[in-house]
N, C-alpha and C positions, 0 to 999 in steps of 0.2 A: 579498476576505475570506482570510486565510491560515489554514489549518487545522493544519499542523505544517511545521517547518523542521529540517533535519538538523542544522544548527549549533547549534541549542537542545541537542542531545543530545551532542555532542563533549565539552563541559565537564562532564557529569554525573559525580558522584562514582563511580558504578559504570561508567563507560566506560573509565576507566583507559587503558592503552596498547594497546587493541584496534585493529585495522585501520579507517581512516576508514569503509570500505564498510560497516561494521557499523552505523553511523549512519543509514544509508540503507535498511536492510533492511526493518524493520517497515513504515514508511510506503510503501516502494516496492513492498511486497507488495500493499497496498491499491490503489495507484495502477495497478499492472499489471492487477490484477483489472478496474477500472474500464475501462482501455484495451480489454482482451479482450472486454468484455461490453457494448460499444455506449454506454458513457458518457463516451467521450472528448470533450472540449472542441474547439471549431473550431480553436483554436491547433495542437493535435496533429494534427488531421485534414488541416489544409491546410498545416502547415510540416513536419511530421516523418512522412509517412506510411511513409517507408522504415523508420523506427525502430519504428513500431508493427509493421511486418512482422517486423523482427528479434525483437521480443518474441514475436510469434506464432510463429515458427519456433524459438523458444528459443536463438537465437543470443547474446542478451545475457540477463542475470538482470534481474529486477524491480528490485533495488537499482542495477544499472549505468543502466537506463532511467531511473530516478528522479533519480539523479546527473546523467546526461548530458543529459536533455531537460527536467528541470524545475529544474535547479541546486540539488536538494535542497530546493526549496520546493513544498509542496503547496498550492495556492490555488483559488479558485473557477474561475480561468480553465482549469484542467485538466480540468474536467469540463464536461457539458452540463447543462440544467436539472434532469433526473430524477437525474443523478449527483449534483449539489449537494444536492438535496433529501434524498436518501439519506445523503450524507456527514454532512450537518448533524445527522441523526438518529443514525446509527449509528456513523460514525467518531469524532465527538466524546464519545459517551456511553458505549460499550461495546466499540469495536474493539479496544483494546489488551489487555483482558482476554480476548476471544475468541481473539486472535493468540496470547498466551502459552500458552492452554489448549489450543489446537489442535496447536501445534507442541510444546509442553513440558509436558505434563500431570503429569509426575513431578518439575518443577523440577531436571532434571539440568544445565541450563545456568547456574543460579544467579541469572542475570539477563537480562533481554529482549535486551540488546545482545550476547550471547554466542551467540545464535541465528545459524546460518549463512545467508549470502546464496546461495540455491539454489532451484534448481526443486522440490526436495524440500519445502522450507519453504513455497513457494508453494502446491503441490498440498494440503498439509494445511490451510492457511489458507484458500484458495479455496473449498473445500467448505463451510466454516463461513459465509463470506460470502455463498455462494449462498443457504444456508439462511436467513439474517438478510435478505437483499434479497428473498426470495420471502415472507417473513412480513411484512416492512415494506410491500411492494406490496398484499398483502391488506388491512392495516390502512389504507393509504393511499387505496385505492379505496372504502372504505365511507364 
């Protein structure tokens, strides 16, 4: 199952002439959060543990990880079972709204693609994903 693909965003009307890395930023942020929170799929754990370490030590940005290790495609192979259950609920239904609100509550960037690929972006969004994941787990366990 494919959740997202950076190539879907490159041709968007509001993408314009932005650097290609901007098409990886929003989904890369979620994927990086999953990798850093024990939700990585076996593919990443077995094939690219050194890349996950680079992510942990912030040697690469979430967007770079997503571009380099997922080829810009976010699929169910990227996550373990728990990660996929959460992604099916949160990523598909409300992630993009949460992402935009966390990073840009005053609409200073005008569109989602202008949000910079950075650890500052990640830190803002990760707090909100943590909150959503906690609430989702409480509901899931009932």
